C-alpha positions in Angstrom: 2.1 -18.5 -6.2 4.5 -16.8 -3.8 3.6 -13.4 -2.6 6.1 -10.7 -3.8 4.9 -7.5 -2.1 7.5 -5.2 -3.7 6.8 -6.4 -7.2 3.0 -6.1 -6.6 3.5 -2.6 -5.2 5.4 -1.5 -8.3 3.0 -3.1 -10.9 -0.2 -1.9 -9.2 1.3 1.6 -9.0 2.3 1.5 -12.7 -1.1 0.3 -13.8 -2.9 2.8 -11.6 -0.8 5.6 -13.2 -1.7 4.4 -16.7 -5.4 4.3 -15.8 -5.3 7.8 -14.4 -4.0 9.1 -17.7 -7.0 7.8 -19.5 -9.4 8.9 -16.8 -10.3 5.4 -15.6 -10.9 6.6 -12.0 -12.5 3.5 -10.5 -9.8 1.0 -11.5 -7.0 3.5 -10.8 -8.5 4.2 -7.4 -8.6 0.5 -6.6 -5.0 -0.1 -7.7 -3.7 2.8 -5.7 -5.0 1.2 -2.6 -3.5 -2.2 -3.6 -0.2 -0.5 -4.4 -0.1 1.2 -0.9 -1.1 -2.1 0.8 1.6 -4.1 -0.9 4.3 -1.5 -0.3 3.4 -1.2 3.4 3.5 -5.0 3.8 6.9 -5.1 2.2 8.2 -2.4 4.6 6.5 -4.3 7.5 8.6 -7.3 6.5 11.7 -5.3 6.7 10.5 -4.1 10.2 9.9 -7.7 11.4 6.6 -8.9 10.0 6.8 -12.7 9.8 5.7 -14.3 6.5 5.0 -17.9 5.6 8.1 -19.1 3.7 6.0 -21.2 1.4 3.4 -18.6 0.4 5.0 -15.2 1.4 1.7 -14.3 3.2 1.8 -12.8 6.6 1.6 -15.4 9.4 -0.3 -13.1 11.8 -3.9 -12.7 10.6 -3.9 -9.2 12.0 -1.7 -8.3 9.0 -4.2 -9.6 6.5 -5.5 -6.1 6.1 -6.1 -3.9 3.1 -5.1 -0.3 2.4 -7.7 1.3 4.7 -6.5 -0.7 7.7 -2.9 -1.6 7.0 -1.9 2.1 7.2 -2.4 2.0 11.0 -1.0 -1.5 11.3 2.2 -0.4 9.7 2.8 2.0 12.6 3.1 -0.9 15.1 6.0 -2.4 13.0 7.7 0.9 12.2 7.6 2.3 15.7 9.0 -0.9 17.2 12.0 -1.1 14.9 15.4 0.7 15.3 15.4 1.9 11.7 11.8 2.8 11.6 12.3 6.4 12.8 12.7 7.8 9.3 9.6 6.0 7.9 6.7 7.7 9.5 3.4 8.1 7.6 0.9 10.9 8.0 -1.4 10.4 11.0 -4.3 11.0 8.7 -5.0 7.9 6.7 -5.7 8.8 3.1 -7.3 5.4 2.6 -9.9 5.8 5.4 -12.5 6.1 2.7 -11.1 3.3 0.5 -12.4 -0.3 0.8 -11.3 -3.3 -1.2 -15.0 -4.1 -1.8 -15.3 -0.8 -3.7 -14.1 -2.8 -6.7 -17.7 -4.0 -7.0 -19.1 -0.5 -7.1 -20.4 1.2 -10.2 -17.7 3.4 -11.8 -20.0 6.4 -11.7 -19.2 6.6 -7.9 -15.5 7.4 -8.6 -14.1 10.7 -9.8 -10.7 12.3 -10.3 -10.6 13.9 -6.8 -11.1 10.6 -5.1 -8.5 8.8 -7.2 -6.0 11.6 -6.7 -6.4 11.4 -2.9 -5.5 7.8 -3.0 -2.8 8.4 -5.5 -1.2 10.8 -3.0 -1.4 8.2 -0.3 0.2 5.6 -2.6 2.9 8.1 -3.5 3.7 8.5 0.2 4.3 4.7 0.4 6.2 4.8 -2.8 8.5 7.5 -1.4 9.2 5.3 1.7 9.9 2.3 -0.6 12.5 4.3 -2.5 14.1 5.6 0.7 14.3 2.0 2.0 15.9 0.8 -1.2 18.4 3.7 -1.2 19.3 3.1 2.5 19.7 -0.7 1.9 16.7 -1.7 4.1 15.1 -3.4 1.0 
């Protein structure tokens, strides 16, 4: 299937929010990371990230990162683009303690505070997506 980072960002966010409401911290936490990753990759495309036209996946393997690492990678695209000035993220990566392999961890290791921290990070990306849509970048 063809990658659609914007749609993936939106659906992972929606599902994470639904899971937060029913206190399913582990899966909400995972999906907030995926939502942030997908949103940042879509913005990176707008800032020049090349994707394979057949798969939609990034061509450069350096961009095959998850939320904990793509936060920093995003900066290299944002800072090198004329329109990137208004799209800065916090220098503190809210996903520094998130890892895609945590999906295998026992749910007892997740709590509301952890999930809310990642929710805040995903919300920051969501805000940039909305700004980019409003300004015609996406």
